[in-house]
C-alpha positions as CSV (number, residue, x, y, z in Angstrom):
1,M,10.9,-9.6,10.6
2,K,9.7,-11.7,7.6
3,A,7.0,-9.6,5.8
4,F,5.6,-9.7,2.0
5,V,5.8,-6.2,0.5
6,V,4.9,-4.6,-2.6
7,E,8.2,-3.1,-4.1
8,K,6.8,-2.0,-7.3
9,Y,3.2,-1.6,-8.5
10,G,1.8,-5.0,-10.6
11,K,1.1,-8.4,-11.0
12,D,4.8,-9.1,-10.0
13,G,5.5,-6.3,-7.6
14,A,5.2,-8.5,-4.3
15,R,7.6,-10.4,-3.0
16,A,9.4,-11.8,0.2
17,A,11.6,-9.4,2.0
18,D,12.9,-8.7,6.0
19,V,12.1,-5.9,7.1
20,P,12.3,-3.9,10.6
21,E,10.4,-4.4,13.1
22,P,7.3,-1.9,12.8
23,T,8.0,1.1,15.4
24,V,5.1,1.4,18.4
25,G,3.3,4.9,18.8
26,A,1.5,5.9,21.5
27,R,-1.6,5.0,20.7
28,D,-0.6,2.2,19.0
29,V,-0.9,-2.2,20.1
30,L,1.8,-4.4,18.2
31,V,0.1,-7.4,17.5
32,R,2.5,-10.6,16.5
33,V,0.4,-12.4,13.8
34,S,-1.7,-15.3,14.0
35,A,-2.9,-15.1,10.7
36,A,-3.7,-12.9,7.6
37,S,-6.5,-13.4,5.0
38,I,-6.5,-12.4,1.4
39,N,-9.0,-10.0,0.0
40,P,-9.2,-8.8,-3.4
41,L,-8.6,-5.4,-2.4
42,D,-5.2,-6.8,-1.8
43,K,-4.9,-7.4,-5.5
44,M,-6.0,-3.8,-5.7
45,V,-3.3,-2.0,-4.0
46,R,-0.6,-4.1,-5.4
47,N,-1.2,-3.4,-9.0
48,G,-1.6,0.7,-8.2
49,E,-5.5,1.0,-8.4
50,F,-5.9,3.9,-6.3
51,K,-2.0,5.0,-6.1
52,Q,-3.3,8.2,-6.9
53,L,-5.5,8.6,-3.5
54,L,-3.4,5.7,-1.2
55,K,0.1,7.1,-1.1
56,Y,2.0,4.5,-0.2
57,K,5.8,4.4,0.0
58,R,7.2,2.0,-1.4
59,P,8.0,-0.9,-0.5
60,F,4.9,-1.4,1.9
61,V,4.3,-4.4,3.6
62,L,0.6,-5.7,2.1
63,G,-2.0,-7.2,3.8
64,H,-5.4,-5.9,5.3
65,D,-6.8,-8.6,7.9
66,V,-4.9,-9.9,10.9
67,S,-5.1,-11.5,13.7
68,G,-2.9,-12.3,16.7
69,V,-1.8,-11.7,20.2
70,V,-0.8,-8.0,21.6
71,T,3.0,-8.0,22.7
72,Q,3.4,-4.7,23.4
73,V,0.8,-1.2,24.0
74,G,1.4,2.0,23.6
75,S,1.4,4.5,26.6
76,A,-1.6,6.1,25.2
77,V,-3.7,3.2,24.8
78,H,-6.1,2.0,27.6
79,G,-8.7,-1.5,27.1
80,F,-5.3,-3.5,25.7
81,M,-3.3,-5.5,27.8
82,V,-0.2,-8.0,26.7
83,G,-1.5,-11.0,26.1
84,D,-4.9,-10.4,24.9
85,E,-6.0,-11.9,21.6
86,V,-7.1,-9.9,19.0
87,Y,-8.5,-9.0,15.8
88,A,-8.5,-6.2,13.1
89,R,-8.4,-4.7,9.5
90,P,-5.5,-2.2,10.0
91,R,-6.8,1.9,8.5
92,D,-5.9,2.8,5.0
93,L,-1.9,3.3,4.7
94,R,-1.1,1.6,7.8
95,I,-2.2,-2.3,6.2
96,G,0.6,-4.8,6.9
97,G,-0.9,-8.3,8.0
98,F,0.9,-10.4,5.6
99,A,4.0,-9.8,8.3
100,E,5.4,-11.8,11.3
101,F,4.7,-8.4,13.3
102,I,2.1,-5.5,12.9
103,A,1.7,-2.2,14.8
104,I,-2.0,-1.1,14.8
105,D,-3.8,2.2,15.9
106,A,-6.0,0.7,19.2
107,D,-9.4,2.2,17.4
108,D,-9.0,-0.5,14.6
109,V,-8.6,-3.3,17.2
110,A,-10.7,-5.5,18.8
111,P,-10.4,-8.3,21.2
112,K,-11.1,-11.9,19.4
113,P,-14.3,-13.2,19.4
114,A,-14.1,-16.2,21.9
115,S,-16.2,-19.0,19.7
116,L,-13.6,-18.3,17.0
117,S,-10.0,-19.9,16.8
118,L,-7.4,-16.9,15.8
119,E,-7.4,-18.8,11.6
120,E,-10.6,-18.3,11.5
121,A,-11.0,-14.6,13.4
122,A,-8.3,-13.6,10.2
123,A,-11.5,-14.5,8.0
124,V,-13.5,-12.3,9.6
125,P,-12.5,-7.9,9.7
126,L,-12.9,-6.4,6.3
127,V,-16.1,-8.6,4.6
128,A,-17.6,-8.6,8.3
129,L,-16.8,-4.5,8.2
130,T,-18.4,-3.8,4.6
131,A,-21.5,-6.3,5.1
132,W,-22.1,-4.0,8.5
133,Q,-21.1,-0.1,6.5
134,V,-23.6,-1.2,3.9
135,L,-26.5,-3.0,5.8
136,V,-26.5,-0.9,8.9
137,E,-24.9,2.4,8.1
138,R,-25.5,2.9,4.2
139,A,-28.8,0.8,3.8
140,H,-30.2,1.2,7.3
141,V,-31.5,-2.4,6.6
142,K,-34.9,-3.1,8.1
143,P,-37.2,-6.1,8.9
144,G,-39.0,-7.1,5.5
145,Q,-37.2,-5.3,3.5
146,K,-35.9,-7.1,0.4
147,V,-32.0,-7.8,0.1
148,L,-29.9,-9.2,-3.5
149,V,-26.4,-9.8,-2.5
150,H,-24.1,-10.9,-5.7
151,A,-21.4,-14.0,-5.7
152,G,-23.1,-15.4,-2.2
153,A,-20.5,-18.1,-1.6
154,G,-17.5,-15.4,-1.9
155,G,-16.2,-14.0,1.4
156,L,-18.2,-10.8,1.4
157,G,-21.2,-12.2,-0.1
158,S,-21.4,-15.4,2.3
159,T,-21.1,-12.6,5.3
160,V,-23.5,-10.0,4.1
161,I,-26.3,-13.3,4.2
162,Q,-25.9,-14.1,7.4
163,L,-26.2,-10.3,8.6
164,A,-29.0,-9.4,6.6
165,K,-31.5,-12.2,7.8
166,H,-30.0,-11.6,11.1
167,L,-31.4,-7.7,10.7
168,G,-35.0,-9.4,9.1
169,A,-34.6,-8.9,5.5
170,T,-35.6,-11.4,2.5
171,V,-32.1,-12.0,1.1
172,A,-31.5,-13.2,-3.1
173,T,-27.9,-14.2,-3.8
174,T,-26.2,-15.1,-6.8
175,A,-24.0,-18.4,-6.9
176,N,-23.1,-21.2,-9.0
177,T,-24.8,-25.4,-8.7
178,R,-22.1,-26.4,-6.4
179,S,-23.2,-23.4,-4.1
180,E,-26.7,-23.2,-3.7
181,E,-26.9,-25.6,-0.7
182,L,-24.5,-23.5,1.4
183,V,-25.5,-20.1,0.7
184,R,-29.2,-21.2,1.6
185,S,-27.3,-22.4,5.1
186,L,-26.2,-19.4,5.2
187,G,-29.9,-17.8,5.1
188,A,-30.5,-17.0,1.2
189,D,-34.5,-17.2,0.3
190,V,-33.8,-17.1,-3.5
191,V,-30.9,-18.1,-5.4
192,V,-30.3,-17.3,-8.6
193,D,-28.2,-20.1,-9.9
194,Y,-26.1,-17.8,-12.6
195,T,-25.0,-20.3,-14.5
196,K,-28.6,-20.9,-15.7
197,E,-30.7,-17.7,-15.7
198,D,-30.8,-14.1,-15.7
199,F,-31.3,-12.7,-12.1
200,S,-32.5,-9.3,-14.6
201,K,-35.0,-11.4,-15.6
202,V,-36.5,-13.4,-12.6
203,L,-35.8,-10.8,-9.6
204,S,-37.8,-7.4,-8.9
205,G,-38.7,-4.7,-6.2
206,Y,-35.3,-5.0,-4.2
207,D,-34.7,-2.3,-1.9
208,L,-31.5,-2.7,-2.0
209,V,-28.4,-4.0,-4.4
210,L,-25.4,-5.3,-3.0
211,D,-22.6,-5.9,-5.7
212,S,-19.1,-6.5,-6.0
213,L,-18.6,-7.7,-9.9
214,G,-19.1,-4.1,-11.3
215,G,-19.5,-3.9,-14.9
216,A,-22.8,-5.1,-16.9
217,N,-23.9,-6.5,-13.7
218,L,-23.9,-3.0,-11.8
219,E,-25.5,-2.0,-14.8
220,K,-28.8,-5.3,-14.7
221,S,-28.6,-4.5,-11.0
222,L,-29.9,-1.2,-11.2
223,T,-32.9,-2.6,-13.2
224,V,-34.6,-4.9,-9.9
225,L,-34.1,-2.3,-7.7
226,K,-37.8,-1.0,-6.6
227,P,-38.1,3.0,-7.2
228,G,-35.7,4.6,-4.9
229,G,-33.7,1.6,-4.0
230,L,-30.0,1.4,-4.0
231,A,-27.1,-0.1,-6.0
232,I,-24.3,-0.1,-3.5
233,S,-20.6,-0.9,-5.2
234,V,-17.5,-2.1,-3.7
235,V,-15.8,-1.8,-6.8
236,G,-17.1,0.9,-8.5
237,P,-16.6,3.1,-10.2
238,P,-16.0,5.2,-7.3
239,D,-18.0,8.6,-6.6
240,A,-17.3,11.6,-5.1
241,G,-18.0,10.4,-1.2
242,F,-15.6,8.3,-2.1
243,A,-12.6,11.0,-2.9
244,K,-14.4,13.0,0.4
245,Q,-14.2,10.0,2.6
246,L,-9.7,10.0,1.8
247,G,-10.1,13.5,2.2
248,A,-9.0,14.3,-1.2
249,P,-8.7,17.3,-2.8
250,S,-12.0,18.5,-4.4
251,A,-10.3,18.1,-7.9
252,L,-10.1,14.5,-7.2
253,G,-14.2,14.9,-6.4
254,L,-14.3,15.7,-9.5
255,V,-12.5,13.2,-11.5
256,M,-14.6,10.7,-9.5
257,N,-17.9,12.2,-10.4
258,T,-16.7,11.6,-13.3
259,L,-15.4,7.8,-13.6
260,S,-19.4,7.6,-12.0
261,R,-21.2,9.4,-14.8
262,K,-22.9,6.8,-16.7
263,I,-23.8,4.6,-13.8
264,R,-25.3,7.7,-11.7
265,K,-27.2,8.7,-14.9
266,Q,-28.7,5.1,-15.4
267,A,-29.4,5.1,-12.1
268,K,-31.5,8.7,-12.0
269,K,-33.5,6.9,-15.4
270,L,-34.2,4.1,-13.3
271,G,-35.7,6.2,-10.0
272,V,-32.7,4.5,-7.9
273,R,-29.6,5.4,-6.5
274,Y,-26.3,4.4,-6.9
275,E,-23.3,5.0,-4.0
276,F,-19.8,3.4,-4.3
277,L,-18.5,2.4,-0.8
278,F,-14.9,1.5,0.5
279,M,-15.1,0.2,3.8
280,Q,-13.4,1.4,6.5
281,A,-11.6,0.3,10.0
282,N,-13.3,0.1,12.9
283,G,-12.6,-1.4,15.7
284,S,-16.3,-0.7,17.8
285,Q,-18.1,-2.0,14.8
286,L,-15.7,-5.1,15.2
287,R,-16.8,-5.5,19.1
288,K,-20.5,-5.3,18.1
289,L,-20.0,-8.1,14.9
290,G,-17.3,-10.5,17.2
291,A,-20.8,-10.5,19.8
292,L,-22.3,-11.6,16.6
293,Y,-19.9,-14.3,15.7
294,D,-20.2,-15.7,19.4
295,S,-23.8,-16.1,19.5
296,G,-24.0,-18.2,16.7
297,K,-25.8,-15.0,14.1
298,L,-22.6,-15.6,11.6
299,R,-20.1,-17.7,11.3
300,P,-16.9,-17.9,8.9
301,V,-16.6,-19.3,5.7
302,I,-13.3,-20.9,5.0
303,D,-11.8,-22.1,1.9
304,S,-8.4,-23.3,2.8
305,A,-5.4,-22.2,4.7
306,F,-2.1,-21.7,3.2
307,P,0.9,-21.5,5.3
308,F,2.7,-18.2,5.7
309,D,5.6,-18.9,3.6
310,Q,3.2,-19.4,0.4
311,T,1.6,-15.9,1.3
312,L,1.7,-15.0,-2.7
313,E,0.8,-18.4,-3.8
314,A,-2.8,-17.9,-1.9
315,M,-3.3,-14.3,-3.8
316,A,-2.6,-16.2,-6.8
317,Y,-4.9,-18.9,-5.8
318,V,-7.9,-16.1,-4.7
319,E,-6.9,-14.6,-8.1
320,Q,-6.8,-17.4,-10.1
321,G,-11.1,-17.5,-9.1
322,R,-9.9,-21.2,-7.6
323,T,-11.6,-20.6,-4.2
324,K,-14.6,-22.4,-3.9
325,A,-16.3,-20.5,-1.3
326,G,-15.3,-18.3,1.5
327,K,-12.3,-17.0,2.2
328,V,-8.1,-17.9,2.2
329,V,-6.2,-17.4,5.0
330,V,-2.5,-17.5,5.6
331,S,-1.5,-18.9,9.1
332,M,1.7,-18.4,11.0
333,V,3.4,-21.7,11.8
334,S,5.2,-21.2,14.7
335,D,9.1,-22.1,13.9
336,G,10.4,-22.3,17.5
337,E,11.6,-18.3,16.6
């Protein structure tokens, strides 16, 4: 089958290849891929940023989001049938959405939301699961709380705004002038135009900040939190909790804690907390999220769609910062094969 694989780590490490179709284990479903989408995580994995923790055996197929049709069901799988339309963020070490077929653990798969096309559904899993795991699982966001999400027009930001609003929060976001109308339409109550003002000068008393930019942006984010507030970053620096989540040796946990020592120290000084979040595959959460898409509480934001054979161009488009809003999708065009 055709696929896009990481042959060596680095910017030029991915290429098109012919690879064997995946083998299907007892707990797997085999999915004929209809669409996939590009995430910053694809670039990070391709560049080897997590190679100490995620030990992929090269060459491996890239791609963390997928939608498609079930073509085979493992002997121990219940609840899925051949012909079902599904979507998933396959678990780490079993990614591979940039291919014609992928075998996915059934626990990571959910029925595609009926209201979404297969292309739209491919834009959802990773960002929606991240939003859920930040807002519901980690931060336990309650009605009336104040949430700041950076880069509100992005794939993750646009999803977090909508879910936080659904949970009853007052939502602030950073965006550029061009995106203000979009983020307001998604439910943002307060929009800080980062081209004109510094969010840390105009916002205060927030319960939660979700950072997807890192560096100085993360450090400034700590200052807008109220005492006891929580800053969660999805780009790092990682902490010991991340190593534990991946089942890494405790020595690696100490390394992670060293990496995040500076930001944790700053947080402590301000009387707030810092955590790193690396989202996890979860089919049952995708079912709950699917119901929110079908009820109109959430909607995907899509920037553009590329044909499958232009997957590397789609990745470059995202890396070059050319996305105006939301996600970039890669779509399988049936060519009669």
